[in-house]
ZAZAMI-55082 format. One record per residue (C-alpha): residue number from 0; residue in one letter; x, y, z. Coordinates in steps of 0.05 Angstrom, whole numbers. Each point is the difference from the previous one (the first is absolute). Layout:
<sites>
marfi:sefi:px:py:pz
NUM:a:X:Y:Z
...
</sites>
This chain:
<sites>
marfi:sefi:px:py:pz
0:m:4387:2221:1862
1:p:-3:-75:-13
2:t:-47:-24:-55
3:v:-61:-38:22
4:n:-7:-71:-27
5:m:-54:7:-53
6:p:-41:-57:-31
7:t:40:-36:-53
8:t:-25:10:-71
9:n:34:10:-67
10:m:-49:54:-22
11:q:11:75:8
12:t:-55:22:-47
13:a:-69:-25:19
14:n:-57:-16:-47
15:t:-57:49:-5
16:f:-75:-8:-11
17:s:-57:51:-11
18:f:-61:27:35
19:h:-69:23:-24
20:g:-10:71:-23
21:g:48:57:10
22:i:13:65:-38
23:h:58:38:-31
24:p:-3:73:22
25:p:57:48:-20
26:e:59:-16:45
27:n:30:70:9
28:k:59:-28:39
29:a:57:32:-38
30:q:-11:70:29
31:s:22:-19:71
32:l:61:-41:-22
33:q:39:56:-34
34:l:32:26:65
35:p:39:-40:52
36:l:-28:-16:68
37:g:-13:64:39
38:r:5:13:75
39:p:-41:61:22
40:s:23:43:58
41:l:-31:-3:69
42:p:-68:36:4
43:s:-17:48:56
44:e:-43:-53:33
45:l:-16:-74:-9
46:i:-73:-22:7
47:l:-3:-73:22
48:p:-71:-30:1
49:l:-10:-56:51
50:g:-41:-40:-51
51:q:48:-15:-58
52:h:-22:-72:-8
53:i:-61:-45:0
54:g:-27:-14:70
55:q:4:38:66
56:s:37:65:3
57:s:66:2:38
58:r:2:25:72
59:p:46:61:14
60:l:59:-10:46
61:v:23:72:0
62:k:-27:65:29
63:v:2:71:-26
64:g:68:30:12
65:d:39:-66:0
66:k:66:-3:-37
67:v:7:-60:-47
68:l:56:-29:-42
69:k:-4:-27:-71
70:g:-27:-71:1
71:e:-27:5:71
72:t:-68:-32:14
73:i:-54:53:9
74:a:-62:-45:-5
75:i:-11:-74:14
76:s:-46:-54:-25
77:n:-71:6:27
78:g:-25:-70:-13
79:f:11:-62:-43
80:l:-11:37:-66
81:s:42:61:14
82:s:71:26:-9
83:f:56:42:32
84:l:19:71:-22
85:h:69:32:4
86:a:28:70:-5
87:p:26:13:-71
88:t:50:51:26
89:s:23:30:66
90:g:-39:58:29
91:t:-55:21:48
92:i:-72:-24:6
93:a:-38:64:-14
94:a:-71:-26:6
95:i:-45:-61:0
96:e:-63:23:-35
97:e:-50:-10:-56
98:r:28:14:-70
99:l:-22:-15:-71
100:i:25:-68:-23
101:a:10:-36:-66
102:h:-67:-36:-5
103:p:-57:-2:-52
104:s:-47:29:53
105:g:39:64:6
106:l:-10:-1:75
107:s:48:14:57
108:d:33:-49:48
109:l:45:2:61
110:c:72:16:-20
111:i:66:10:35
112:i:32:66:-23
113:l:77:-2:1
114:t:42:63:-8
115:p:69:-21:-28
116:d:62:29:35
117:g:43:-7:-63
118:d:51:-46:32
119:d:-31:-64:-27
120:s:31:-38:59
121:w:-13:-75:1
122:t:-20:-38:62
123:t:40:-62:18
124:l:-13:-52:-54
125:e:-5:-74:19
126:p:1:-45:-61
127:l:-22:-73:6
128:s:65:-31:-23
129:h:-16:-70:27
130:w:-68:-4:-36
131:q:16:-70:-27
132:e:13:-28:69
133:i:-60:25:39
134:s:-73:-23:-6
135:k:-42:27:-57
136:t:-51:27:50
137:d:54:46:29
138:v:19:24:-70
139:l:-73:17:-14
140:a:-5:37:66
141:y:62:39:-19
142:l:-30:19:-68
143:s:-63:23:36
144:e:42:46:45
145:m:34:28:-62
146:g:-68:21:-28
147:i:4:-41:-64
148:i:-65:-3:-40
149:g:-20:-18:-71
150:m:22:58:-44
151:g:-39:-20:-62
152:g:-63:37:18
153:a:-42:-35:53
154:g:48:11:58
155:f:-10:-68:33
156:p:48:-11:59
157:t:55:-46:-25
158:q:6:-42:63
159:v:-75:-17:-3
160:k:4:-19:-73
161:l:61:-45:13
162:q:-35:-34:58
163:g:-60:-16:-43
164:a:45:-30:-53
165:h:12:-61:44
166:k:-73:-23:-2
167:n:19:-44:-60
168:p:67:-22:-28
169:l:23:53:-50
170:t:14:-22:-72
171:h:15:70:-27
172:f:30:64:30
173:i:-14:55:-51
174:i:35:68:0
175:n:-45:52:-33
176:a:41:46:-44
177:a:-52:8:-55
178:e:-19:72:15
179:c:-55:1:-53
180:e:-33:67:18
181:p:15:55:-51
182:y:49:56:20
183:i:28:-37:60
184:t:74:-20:-3
185:a:19:-2:74
186:d:11:-76:1
187:d:39:4:-65
188:m:48:51:29
189:l:5:-39:66
190:i:22:-63:-37
191:r:53:39:-39
192:e:27:36:62
193:k:-5:-56:52
194:t:6:-64:-39
195:l:45:-35:51
196:e:-43:22:60
197:l:-61:-26:-37
198:v:30:-69:-11
199:l:26:-5:71
200:g:-68:20:27
201:i:-33:-54:-43
202:e:48:-52:29
203:i:-17:21:71
204:l:-75:-6:-14
205:q:12:-68:-34
206:h:34:-24:64
207:l:-63:20:39
208:v:-53:-30:-48
209:e:38:-60:-29
210:a:-35:-1:-67
211:d:17:-51:-54
212:n:7:53:-55
213:v:19:73:3
214:i:-20:42:-60
215:i:9:73:-16
216:g:-58:23:-46
217:i:18:61:-41
218:e:-31:32:-62
219:d:40:3:-65
220:n:0:76:-1
221:k:57:3:51
222:p:61:-24:-40
223:t:52:35:44
224:a:-27:-29:65
225:i:-7:-70:-32
226:a:72:2:-24
227:a:25:22:69
228:l:-38:-56:34
229:k:24:-54:-48
230:a:72:22:6
231:l:-1:-2:76
232:l:-37:-66:5
233:s:48:-32:-49
234:k:61:28:38
235:r:-27:-27:66
236:k:-22:-66:-32
237:s:-67:11:33
238:q:-58:-46:-12
239:i:-50:58:-1
240:q:-39:-2:-65
241:i:-19:59:-43
242:a:-67:1:-37
243:v:-6:56:-52
244:v:-74:10:-15
245:p:-32:40:-56
246:t:-20:71:16
247:k:-74:0:14
248:y:-41:35:54
249:p:-12:-24:54
250:s:53:-54:0
251:g:27:29:65
252:g:-62:-21:38
253:e:16:-55:49
254:k:-50:-50:-25
255:q:15:17:-73
256:l:75:-8:9
257:i:-11:-67:34
258:q:-41:-23:-59
259:l:54:26:-48
260:l:57:-36:34
261:t:-32:-65:25
262:g:-63:-9:-41
263:k:-39:-7:66
264:e:-61:42:16
265:v:-13:22:72
266:p:-71:-24:17
267:s:-53:52:17
268:g:2:21:73
269:q:69:-31:12
270:y:71:25:6
271:p:63:-20:-39
272:a:27:-35:63
273:d:-60:-47:-4
274:i:28:-30:-64
275:g:73:1:22
276:i:23:66:-30
277:l:28:63:32
278:c:13:68:-34
279:q:44:58:22
280:n:17:66:-32
281:v:72:18:-19
282:g:-3:60:47
283:t:-18:-45:58
284:c:59:-46:-16
285:v:49:58:1
286:a:-30:26:66
287:v:9:-70:31
288:h:73:0:-21
289:d:13:70:29
290:a:-34:-19:65
291:i:35:-66:13
292:t:69:14:-31
293:l:7:74:18
294:g:-49:8:58
295:k:-37:56:-36
296:p:-76:5:9
297:l:-47:20:-56
298:i:7:76:-2
299:s:5:15:-75
300:r:-23:-27:-67
301:f:9:9:-75
302:t:-55:44:-30
303:t:-14:22:-72
304:l:-11:74:-13
305:t:-31:7:-69
306:g:-51:37:-42
307:d:-2:56:-51
308:a:-4:52:56
309:l:71:-17:23
310:k:61:28:-36
311:n:46:-54:30
312:p:-38:-65:7
313:q:43:-53:34
314:n:3:-53:54
315:v:21:21:70
316:e:18:-35:64
317:v:-43:39:49
318:l:-8:-1:75
319:l:-68:-21:27
320:g:-41:59:22
321:t:27:47:-53
322:p:-57:46:-24
323:v:-18:-8:-73
324:a:7:75:-9
325:h:74:-6:17
326:l:9:-53:-54
327:l:-37:42:-52
328:a:47:58:14
329:y:60:-47:-6
330:a:-24:-24:-69
331:d:-15:72:-23
332:s:-75:-5:-8
333:e:-39:51:-41
334:p:-62:20:39
335:k:-34:29:-62
336:k:4:-67:-36
337:l:-19:-42:60
338:s:-72:-23:-8
339:r:-3:-62:43
340:l:46:-29:54
341:i:-3:-75:8
342:m:33:-47:49
343:g:14:-65:-37
344:g:-12:-13:-74
345:p:-56:25:-46
346:m:-36:-68:5
347:m:-2:-15:74
348:g:24:64:32
349:y:-43:52:34
350:t:-4:76:-4
351:l:33:41:55
352:n:-39:61:22
353:s:61:33:30
354:p:75:-4:-12
355:d:11:3:75
356:v:-12:-75:9
357:p:62:-41:17
358:i:36:-58:-34
359:v:-15:-65:36
360:k:27:-71:-5
361:t:-47:-18:-58
362:s:11:63:-42
363:n:33:-23:-65
364:c:-17:59:-47
365:i:-21:73:-2
366:l:-32:17:-66
367:a:-6:75:-14
368:a:-43:-2:-63
369:s:-21:56:-46
370:k:-70:7:-27
371:k:22:-25:-68
372:e:34:-60:30
373:l:-59:-22:44
374:p:-63:35:-26
375:p:-63:0:43
376:p:-41:-63:-9
377:a:-57:3:-50
378:p:-71:0:29
379:e:-29:-68:14
380:q:-48:-27:-52
381:a:-46:-60:-3
382:c:31:-69:-6
383:i:-3:-27:-71
384:r:15:-71:21
385:c:60:-6:-45
386:g:35:-50:45
387:m:68:33:-4
388:c:5:5:76
389:e:-7:-75:6
390:q:54:-12:-51
391:a:48:47:36
392:c:-13:-26:71
393:p:62:-37:25
394:a:-40:-34:56
395:s:-50:-31:-50
396:l:-59:36:31
397:l:-64:28:-31
398:p:9:75:9
399:q:-66:18:-35
400:q:-40:-46:46
401:l:36:26:61
402:l:-16:71:-22
403:w:-75:-15:-2
404:f:2:-32:68
405:s:39:59:29
406:k:-48:51:-29
407:s:-61:-37:26
408:q:34:-13:67
409:e:-8:-75:-7
410:f:62:-12:40
411:e:-13:-74:14
412:k:-3:-15:-74
413:a:63:41:-13
414:e:36:-38:54
415:h:-25:-65:-29
416:h:31:21:-67
417:n:69:6:35
418:l:1:76:8
419:f:57:-5:51
420:d:44:-34:-52
421:c:3:67:-36
422:i:71:28:8
423:e:-24:71:-20
424:c:52:4:-56
425:g:-44:45:-42
426:a:7:-40:-65
427:c:-76:-3:-8
428:s:-8:75:8
429:y:58:13:-48
430:v:-33:-38:-58
431:c:-72:21:13
432:p:-26:41:-59
433:s:-55:29:44
434:s:50:29:49
435:i:-33:-36:59
436:p:44:4:63
437:l:-10:-74:15
438:v:55:-5:53
439:q:-33:55:41
440:y:-66:-38:1
441:y:36:-63:22
442:r:37:36:56
443:h:-65:30:25
444:s:-33:-68:0
445:k:58:-32:38
446:s:-2:55:51
447:s:-75:-8:10
448:i:6:-75:9
449:r:56:9:52
450:e:-41:51:38
451:a:-61:-46:-1
452:r:43:-57:27
453:e:27:43:56
454:a:-70:24:17
455:t:-25:-72:2
456:v:56:-19:48
457:k:-15:59:45
458:s:-74:-16:-2
459:d:13:-73:19
460:l:44:22:58
461:a:-52:50:23
462:k:-54:-53:-4
463:q:42:-48:41
464:r:12:54:53
465:f:-74:17:2
466:e:-21:-73:8
467:a:52:-11:54
468:r:-23:63:37
469:k:-73:-21:-7
470:a:15:-69:27
471:r:39:30:58
472:q:-58:48:16
473:d:-50:-57:-3
474:a:42:-42:47
475:e:9:59:48
476:a:-75:14:-1
477:a:-15:-73:13
478:e:50:-2:57
479:k:-31:63:31
480:e:-69:-29:-6
481:a:23:-64:34
482:k:31:40:57
483:r:-64:41:7
484:l:-42:-63:5
485:a:48:-28:51
486:r:-7:63:42
487:q:-76:-4:-5
488:k:1:-71:25
489:a:44:20:58
490:t:-48:57:19
491:p:-44:-19:61
492:s:-74:-10:-14
493:k:-55:44:27
494:t:-8:11:75
495:t:-37:-50:42
496:d:-53:54:14
497:t:-19:0:-73
498:k:-4:-76:-2
499:k:-45:0:62
500:a:-45:53:-30
501:a:-19:-42:-60
502:p:19:-73:9
503:a:-54:-26:-45
504:k:11:44:-60
505:a:77:0:0
506:a:3:-72:-24
507:p:-29:8:-70
508:t:45:60:-17
509:a:64:-29:28
510:a:11:-42:-62
511:a:3:61:-46
512:p:68:27:24
513:a:30:-69:-4
514:i:-24:-8:-72
515:n:26:70:-17
516:d:68:-17:29
517:e:2:-64:-39
518:s:-18:36:-65
519:k:54:52:12
520:k:51:-54:13
521:l:-20:-36:-64
522:k:7:66:-40
523:v:70:10:29
524:d:19:-71:-19
525:i:-27:10:-70
526:a:40:65:-9
527:i:64:-34:23
528:g:-14:-60:-45
529:k:-10:44:-61
530:s:65:37:14
531:k:37:-66:3
532:l:-35:-23:-64
533:k:24:63:-38
534:k:71:-12:23
535:l:-2:-73:-21
536:q:-29:18:-68
537:k:55:51:-12
538:q:53:-52:18
539:l:-33:-49:-47
540:l:2:50:-57
541:e:74:13:11
542:a:14:-74:1
543:q:-38:-10:-65
544:e:40:56:-33
545:n:66:-32:23
546:e:-25:-71:-19
547:h:15:-31:68
548:v:-42:-64:-7
549:e:7:-26:71
550:e:-14:67:31
551:i:-61:10:-46
552:n:-31:-66:23
553:n:11:16:74
554:l:-28:71:-6
555:q:-60:-23:-40
556:l:-17:-49:55
557:q:5:54:53
558:v:-43:48:-42
559:t:-54:-54:-7
560:n:0:-15:75
561:q:-3:74:17
562:e:-59:11:-47
563:k:-37:-59:33
564:a:14:29:69
565:i:-27:69:-19
566:a:-63:-32:-31
567:s:-12:-39:65
568:l:8:64:43
569:e:-48:38:-45
570:e:-51:-56:6
571:q:6:2:76
572:l:-9:76:-1
573:t:-64:-8:-41
574:q:-28:-50:50
575:a:17:45:59
576:a:-34:59:-33
577:s:-64:-40:-14
578:a:-1:-27:72
579:a:3:70:32
580:p:-67:16:37
581:t:-39:63:-13
582:a:4:50:58
583:q:-67:10:34
584:p:-17:58:46
585:t:-10:-23:73
586:s:-57:48:18
587:t:-30:65:-22
588:a:7:29:70
589:k:76:-10:1
590:a:10:24:-72
591:s:-30:69:12
592:p:59:32:37
593:a:49:-21:-56
594:p:-10:62:-44
595:v:15:47:59
596:n:63:-40:17
597:d:23:0:-73
598:e:-10:75:-6
599:l:38:11:65
600:k:58:-43:-25
601:k:1:37:-66
602:a:-1:68:35
603:k:58:-19:45
604:v:41:-26:-59
605:d:-14:67:-35
606:v:25:37:62
607:a:64:-41:1
608:l:14:8:-74
609:i:-14:75:-1
610:g:45:8:61
611:v:57:-36:-36
612:k:-8:44:-62
613:l:-4:62:43
614:k:65:-17:36
615:k:35:-12:-67
616:l:-22:68:-27
617:q:20:36:64
618:k:69:-32:-5
619:q:7:22:-73
620:l:-19:71:20
621:a:53:-1:54
622:d:54:-23:-48
623:t:-17:51:-54
624:a:-11:75:-3
625:d:-69:30:7
626:d:-44:-35:-50
627:q:-70:26:-5
628:e:-24:-61:-37
629:l:24:-46:56
630:k:-32:45:51
631:d:-67:-4:-36
632:k:5:-76:-4
633:i:16:-3:75
634:a:-60:44:17
635:s:-45:-45:-43
636:f:25:-63:34
637:e:-9:31:69
638:a:-72:15:-18
639:d:-10:-71:-25
640:l:32:-27:63
641:k:-46:40:45
642:t:-60:-24:-40
643:a:23:-73:6
644:q:12:8:75
645:d:-70:29:9
646:t:-29:-59:-39
647:v:38:-49:45
648:s:-27:35:62
649:k:-72:-2:-25
650:l:4:-73:-21
651:g:34:-17:66
652:e:-56:31:40
653:s:-54:-36:-41
654:a:38:-66:9
655:q:2:8:77
656:p:-35:-60:32
657:s:-68:12:32
658:a:-20:-22:70
659:n:-29:-65:-25
660:t:63:-19:-42
661:t:53:-41:35
662:t:68:23:-29
663:v:67:-7:34
664:e:40:66:0
665:p:71:-30:-1
666:k:-19:-38:-63
667:a:-19:65:-36
668:a:67:30:19
669:i:36:-60:-28
670:s:-42:5:-64
671:d:21:74:-10
672:e:73:-17:12
673:l:-6:-58:-50
674:k:-27:46:-53
675:k:58:48:11
676:l:48:-58:-7
677:k:-32:-21:-65
678:i:6:70:-28
679:d:73:5:21
680:a:14:-69:-30
681:a:-31:21:-66
682:i:40:64:-2
683:a:64:-39:17
684:k:-12:-50:-56
685:a:-12:57:-50
686:a:66:31:23
687:v:37:-66:-12
688:k:-28:-6:-70
689:k:19:72:-16
690:v:72:-10:24
691:e:5:-66:-39
692:k:-19:37:-64
693:a:51:54:14
694:l:53:-53:13
695:k:-15:-35:-67
696:k:6:65:-38
697:a:65:17:36
698:e:29:-69:-17
699:e:-19:7:-73
700:i:39:65:-7
701:n:53:-19:50
702:a:-13:62:42
703:p:48:17:58
704:e:-59:2:50
705:i:-11:-76:-4
706:e:28:-15:69
707:a:-41:55:33
708:i:-64:-24:-33
709:r:16:-72:21
710:q:7:23:72
711:q:-65:38:-6
712:l:-34:-63:-28
713:q:27:-42:57
714:e:-27:49:52
715:a:-68:5:-34
716:q:-5:-76:-4
717:q:19:-6:73
718:r:-54:50:18
719:a:-51:-38:-42
720:d:19:-66:32
721:e:-8:29:70
722:l:-69:26:-16
723:e:-19:-66:-31
724:k:21:-37:63
725:a:-40:50:43
726:l:-60:-9:-46
727:a:6:-76:5
728:n:-5:0:77
729:p:-45:59:18
730:q:-20:-28:68
731:t:72:-3:25
732:n:27:62:-35
733:v:-56:51:10
734:p:-4:0:76
735:k:75:3:4
736:a:-1:62:-42
737:e:-53:31:44
738:n:37:-15:65
739:t:66:27:-25
740:a:23:58:43
741:t:37:38:-55
742:p:-29:4:-70
743:v:43:-19:-60
744:n:29:63:-32
745:t:-12:-20:-73
746:d:16:71:-25
747:a:69:-3:30
748:a:12:-69:-29
749:d:-23:23:-68
750:a:45:61:4
751:a:60:-45:19
752:k:-15:-46:-59
753:k:-5:60:-48
754:r:66:28:27
755:k:34:-67:-13
756:i:-27:-2:-71
757:d:20:72:-14
758:l:69:-14:28
759:a:9:-61:-46
760:i:-24:40:-61
761:a:48:57:17
762:k:59:-49:5
763:a:-20:-31:-66
764:g:-2:69:-32
765:v:71:15:25
766:k:25:-66:-28
767:k:-34:11:-67
768:a:30:70:-8
769:e:69:-25:19
770:k:-5:-58:-49
771:n:-21:46:-58
772:l:57:48:15
773:q:49:-58:0
774:l:-29:-23:-66
775:l:10:69:-31
776:k:73:-2:23
777:e:11:-69:-30
778:q:-29:25:-66
779:g:54:52:-2
780:k:-44:61:12
781:g:37:63:21
782:e:-11:37:66
783:s:-40:54:-35
784:e:-46:-51:-33
785:i:-9:-37:67
786:t:-14:65:37
787:a:-50:21:-54
788:s:-39:-65:8
789:e:-57:-9:49
790:w:34:-51:45
791:p:45:45:43
792:k:-62:40:20
793:k:-40:-64:13
794:l:57:-27:43
795:i:1:62:43
796:e:-76:-1:8
797:a:1:-74:18
798:q:56:10:51
799:e:-37:59:32
800:k:-64:-41:4
801:l:38:-59:30
802:a:33:45:52
803:e:-67:31:17
804:l:-31:-69:12
805:e:60:-27:39
806:a:4:61:47
807:p:-58:-21:46
808:i:29:-71:4
809:h:69:26:20
810:s:-28:48:52
811:q:-43:-56:30
812:t:61:-46:2
813:n:43:53:34
814:l:-56:13:51
815:q:-4:-74:17
816:e:76:-4:8
817:n:1:61:47
818:r:-54:-33:42
</sites>
């Protein structure tokens, strides 16, 4: 491979600086360096979690039963902050299911289970040999497809980190080889075994980032690795610098190493790229070399196996997905001595509850510690305010103050004291004489703050949705009210007979309906105006948050004008209300029959409502088996109906006109028909509202019956509109209904509508069952599991119901064709 042109400088050893705090715990690194690099055998299964990195979990590409080759892609990126996953060996996908993963929570996550076939057959490798000639964006895309992530601990996707490095010109490209955590020697062994691959990988990354200086930062407790690096860089006449820093924990922290090598401090809340610096781990550099030069994706890593409970502590190159139990057996663990199993080091690692968890891309150490080696922590005592935690903090924080804020749940103050600058290195807890687990308090506070932020975001979104829905409902209500007023204006006035009967007294009362109509129109205009005002105020608030000056001025002017318009409409409404005349009775003689007429109307409405309820109960009784409770209800309603009918008959007889009263018979018939129309219209409107509520609920849960309910709503609305039109023109519609030769068969029409709705629901049920069966097949479920589920039975029931509903339609169609 040709050497990349590096920045010209005469220095190969960079100057070093210092950082605040730090501690010197026992290193315990010699135990795992006594044996050469080990390569464990293939386990019986590989467990590959889909979330081995920061960000969104990968999306599976394979199904249960698929055969895969070594290096083949089995999961792809699932968003900007995501990564690819590849098969560590050839074999069969045994399952895609929840398994325990390597995480401090101890919870399970979705994993791909691969059963090796023992052949270890590679897929076709496609190295990027012309990486210097193509665009850097294409190289980053290739690294993304190779599944390269930061292997120093956080697991940040490499392509995302390299993209962010171009926000500012880079002055330093730092390779982190410090490995400051006690016990861990994986990077030390990697430098010894793959020195050339490391240097070539650094040169590839330097080509991508174009930094002025490239520095390898390494602690002075790795003399063999330092010597190997210096010899190779001297042989290649490379301009890569080596900075040997004193051994102090946590010098391997990104911000601490930057301060050690450059003397610059990353500001609070910012990233190294913001000050022109980029850091990469040595493991990431080697993985970049293997991907571009050899075409190999990230399927293995160097991991340290150490601790007093292991007879043969050593470093191993292990395939991703290998269970920890398999590695413990390889290193001859002693179960009787094993007291605590830790992934990572003793300072920043976390306890594993089970050895069945797998190795992932960020696993650099398995520490099998005895009780003597890592004794249980002493009980927490009261803080004595010694200040040792502040002296040890490498981030120059105030751990004691942060502890008080965390305990009292004053999260705003803790955040104000730069809580999120804490790197959770554990130095404060290590030096605390009161054995206070400070880091655990800080982690809990960070988690609480993040949850509060997420809750606030969700609350704001919910509030916006509610306000938008409320404005939409107000606008719809105003529009309906406007349509109703328009229909009222279009309705013909009273008959000429009524006008002739009282010409003198009609004039004073004629102004009242006009004033009422004007008041209603003003109320509608005010409702619409307030809805527009809310919308404008929301837009103004967003503009103020985004600091759009011109838009703010324009919206402010619109808000002011809208407020003036609403105030003017409210003033007009007040004047109209004060101008409305008080209704006066025309005469005592004419007012006397009113109670009888009112009682008669009420009795007829009762008859109609009881009849509707009675029909509904009779229908329920027909659809179900013998139900004594329903029968009792029906008998009760029949008695009520008979009582109401008798009341109507009595009131009708008492309301019959005497010989001296001049009443026109056709007009009474029209009045009865009008009452019936009003009742039908009221029932139709109630049905529309009921179907609208059902449709909203179905849309919220995305039910399969949405289309059927929409059809039902359309039919109910059509029925309501027809009745409204008939009610608006009673003189023209009522006689026509009386003179019709054949009455309208409403029961048949209702039955046809119900049959259509039932048919649509049955079709939706068939589709839903078929969809769920297909989903079970895609998830890799076996035939026995699919058969045992509820969906085959539901599919058969839905198909039988559909066939039962379609049978009358087919028979009717055949009969028409034969005719």
